MARBA-3410 file (N, C-alpha, C, O; in Angstrom, 1 decimal):
69
14.1,11.4,14.9,12.6,11.8,14.3,13.3,10.7,12.8,12.4,10.0,12.3 ~ 14.4,10.5,12.2,14.6,9.7,10.8,14.4,8.5,10.4,14.7,8.1,9.3 ~ 13.6,7.7,11.7,13.3,6.6,12.3,12.0,6.7,11.4,11.8,6.1,10.3 ~ 11.1,7.4,12.1,10.3,7.3,12.4,9.8,7.9,10.7,8.7,7.5,10.2 ~ 10.7,9.1,9.7,10.5,9.4,8.2,10.4,7.7,7.6,9.5,7.0,7.0
11.7,7.5,8.1,12.0,5.8,7.0,11.2,5.0,7.5,11.3,4.0,6.8 ~ 10.4,4.8,8.2,9.2,3.7,8.8,8.6,3.9,8.7,7.9,3.1,9.2 ~ 7.5,5.7,7.6,7.0,5.1,6.6,7.2,5.8,5.6,6.4,6.7,5.2 ~ 8.4,5.5,5.0,8.0,5.3,3.4,8.1,4.3,3.5,7.2,3.8,3.0 ~ 9.5,2.9,4.3,9.2,1.9,3.8,7.0,0.8,3.9,6.4,-0.1,3.3
6.9,2.2,5.3,5.3,1.3,4.6,5.2,0.9,3.6,5.0,-0.3,3.2 ~ 5.2,2.7,2.7,4.2,2.8,1.6,5.0,1.8,1.1,4.4,0.8,0.8 ~ 6.4,1.8,1.0,7.0,1.2,-0.4,6.2,-0.6,0.0,6.1,-1.2,-1.1 ~ 5.8,-1.4,1.1,5.7,-2.2,0.7,3.9,-2.4,0.5,3.4,-3.2,-0.3 ~ 3.2,-1.6,1.2,1.7,-1.3,0.8,1.8,-1.1,-1.4,0.9,-1.3,-2.2
2.9,-0.6,-1.6,2.3,-0.5,-2.7,3.2,-1.0,-3.5,3.3,-0.6,-4.7 ~ 4.2,-2.2,-3.0,4.2,-3.7,-3.5,2.7,-5.0,-3.9,2.1,-5.6,-4.8 ~ 2.8,-4.5,-2.5,1.3,-5.8,-1.6,0.7,-5.5,-2.9,0.7,-6.2,-3.9 ~ -0.2,-3.8,-2.9,-1.2,-3.8,-4.4,-0.3,-4.1,-5.8,-1.0,-4.5,-6.7 ~ 0.6,-4.0,-6.0,0.5,-4.6,-7.2,0.7,-5.9,-7.5,-0.1,-6.3,-8.4
1.6,-6.9,-6.9,0.7,-8.3,-6.1,-0.4,-8.2,-6.5,-0.7,-8.5,-7.7 ~ -1.5,-7.7,-5.7,-3.0,-8.2,-6.2,-3.5,-8.1,-7.4,-4.4,-8.6,-8.0 ~ -2.6,-6.9,-7.5,-3.3,-7.0,-9.2,-2.6,-7.9,-10.1,-3.3,-8.1,-11.1 ~ -1.5,-8.5,-10.1,-0.6,-9.6,-10.6,-1.9,-10.5,-10.2,-2.9,-10.6,-10.9 ~ -2.0,-11.3,-8.8,-3.0,-12.5,-9.2,-3.7,-12.3,-9.0,-4.1,-13.1,-8.1
-5.0,-11.1,-9.5,-6.4,-10.7,-9.8,-6.1,-10.8,-11.1,-7.1,-11.4,-11.6 ~ -5.1,-10.7,-12.1,-5.4,-11.1,-12.7,-4.1,-12.5,-13.7,-3.3,-12.4,-14.7 ~ -4.3,-13.2,-13.2,-3.3,-14.2,-13.4,-4.8,-15.2,-13.3,-5.3,-16.0,-14.2 ~ -5.0,-15.1,-12.6,-7.0,-16.3,-12.7,-7.2,-16.3,-13.6,-7.0,-15.4,-14.4 ~ -8.1,-18.0,-13.7,-8.7,-17.9,-14.7,-10.0,-17.7,-14.0,-10.1,-17.5,-12.7
-11.2,-17.8,-15.3,-12.7,-17.4,-15.0,-13.5,-19.0,-14.1,-14.6,-18.9,-13.5 ~ -12.6,-20.2,-14.3,-12.0,-21.4,-13.7,-11.8,-21.4,-12.1,-12.1,-22.3,-11.3 ~ -11.1,-20.2,-11.8,-11.0,-19.9,-9.9,-11.4,-18.1,-10.4,-10.9,-17.0,-10.6 ~ -12.5,-18.7,-10.6,-13.3,-17.2,-10.2,-13.1,-16.4,-8.2,-13.0,-15.3,-7.8 ~ -13.2,-17.7,-7.3,-13.4,-17.5,-6.4,-11.9,-17.0,-6.2,-12.0,-16.1,-5.4
-10.8,-17.2,-6.4,-9.8,-17.3,-6.2,-9.6,-15.6,-6.1,-9.3,-14.8,-5.3 ~ -10.3,-15.5,-8.0,-10.2,-14.0,-8.4,-10.7,-12.6,-7.9,-10.4,-11.4,-8.2 ~ -11.7,-13.5,-7.0,-12.4,-12.2,-6.5,-11.7,-11.5,-4.8,-11.5,-10.5,-4.2 ~ -11.5,-13.4,-4.6,-10.3,-12.7,-3.3,-8.9,-11.9,-2.7,-8.3,-11.4,-1.8 ~ -8.9,-12.5,-4.6,-7.3,-11.0,-5.3,-8.8,-9.4,-5.3,-8.5,-8.4,-4.7
-9.7,-9.5,-5.6,-10.0,-8.0,-6.2,-10.1,-7.6,-4.6,-9.5,-6.5,-4.7 ~ -10.3,-7.7,-3.8,-10.8,-7.7,-2.9,-9.6,-6.9,-1.3,-9.7,-6.0,-0.5 ~ -8.6,-8.0,-1.4,-7.3,-8.0,-1.2,-6.5,-6.7,-2.1,-5.7,-5.9,-1.5 ~ -6.9,-6.7,-3.4,-6.0,-5.1,-3.6,-7.3,-3.7,-3.5,-7.0,-2.6,-3.5 ~ -8.7,-4.0,-3.3,-9.7,-3.2,-2.8,-9.3,-3.1,-0.8,-10.1,-2.4,-0.2
-8.8,-3.4,-0.5,-8.3,-3.0,1.2,-6.9,-2.3,1.2,-6.8,-1.3,2.0 ~ -5.6,-2.8,0.3,-4.2,-2.6,-0.2,-4.5,-0.6,-0.4,-4.1,0.5,0.0 ~ -5.4,-1.2,-1.3,-5.5,0.8,-2.4,-6.2,1.5,-1.6,-6.2,2.7,-1.8 ~ -7.4,0.7,0.4,-7.4,2.0,1.1,-6.7,2.1,1.9,-6.7,3.2,2.6 ~ -5.8,1.0,2.2,-4.5,1.2,3.7,-3.9,2.0,2.4,-4.6,3.0,2.1
-3.0,1.8,1.8,-2.5,3.3,0.5,-2.9,4.3,0.9,-2.4,5.0,1.8 ~ -4.0,4.5,0.5,-4.3,5.5,0.3,-5.1,6.9,1.9,-5.3,8.1,1.8 ~ -5.4,5.8,3.3,-4.6,6.4,4.4,-3.2,6.6,4.6,-2.6,7.5,5.3 ~ -2.7,5.7,3.9,-0.7,6.0,4.4,-0.5,7.6,4.5,-0.1,8.4,5.3 ~ -1.2,7.6,2.7,-0.5,8.6,1.8,-1.4,10.2,3.0,-0.9,11.1,3.6
-3.1,9.8,2.6,-2.9,11.2,3.1,-2.6,11.4,4.4,-2.8,12.6,4.5 ~ -2.0,10.7,6.0,-2.4,11.3,7.1,-0.8,10.7,7.4,-0.6,10.0,8.3 ~ 0.1,11.0,6.5,1.8,10.8,5.7,2.2,11.7,6.6,2.1,12.7,5.9 ~ 2.8,12.2,8.1,3.0,13.6,9.0,4.3,14.1,7.8,4.7,13.2,7.2 ~ 5.1,15.6,7.4,4.8,16.0,6.9,6.6,16.3,8.0,6.7,16.1,9.2
7.6,16.7,7.2,8.5,16.5,8.3,8.7,17.6,8.7,9.7,18.2,8.3 ~ 7.9,17.9,9.5,7.5,20.0,9.8,6.9,19.1,11.1,6.3,19.9,11.6 ~ 6.9,18.7,11.4,5.2,17.7,12.0,6.4,16.8,12.5,6.7,16.7,13.7 ~ 6.9,16.3,11.8,7.8,15.5,12.3,9.4,16.7,13.6,10.2,16.0,14.3 ~ 9.5,17.7,13.6,10.2,18.4,13.5,11.9,17.9,13.4,12.8,17.6,14.2
11.6,17.9,11.8,12.5,17.9,11.6,13.0,18.8,10.2,12.1,19.3,9.5 ~ 14.4,19.2,9.8,14.1,20.9,8.7,14.4,19.7,7.4,15.1,18.7,7.5 ~ 13.9,20.1,6.3,13.4,19.8,4.8,15.2,20.4,4.6,15.7,21.2,5.4 ~ 15.9,19.8,3.5,17.5,20.6,3.1,18.2,20.2,3.2,19.3,20.7,3.0
END
C-alpha cells in the first residue's frame, strides 16, 4: 500500500506547484492581456478546488492498512 500513499503525496505536490504557477501567470499578465489574466484566474480557482478535494478526500494511513510509526 505504500504505492497509494506515494501516489497521493505526489499528486498533492503537483497540484500545489500548478496552483503556484497559475498565480504567477495571473500576476504576470498586463492589463492589455486581460483575457489571459482572466483565464489564469479561472485555472487557479479550478486548481484550488482540486487541491481542496484531494486534501479532504485523502485517506488516513489506517484506511490504507498502514501502521503509523
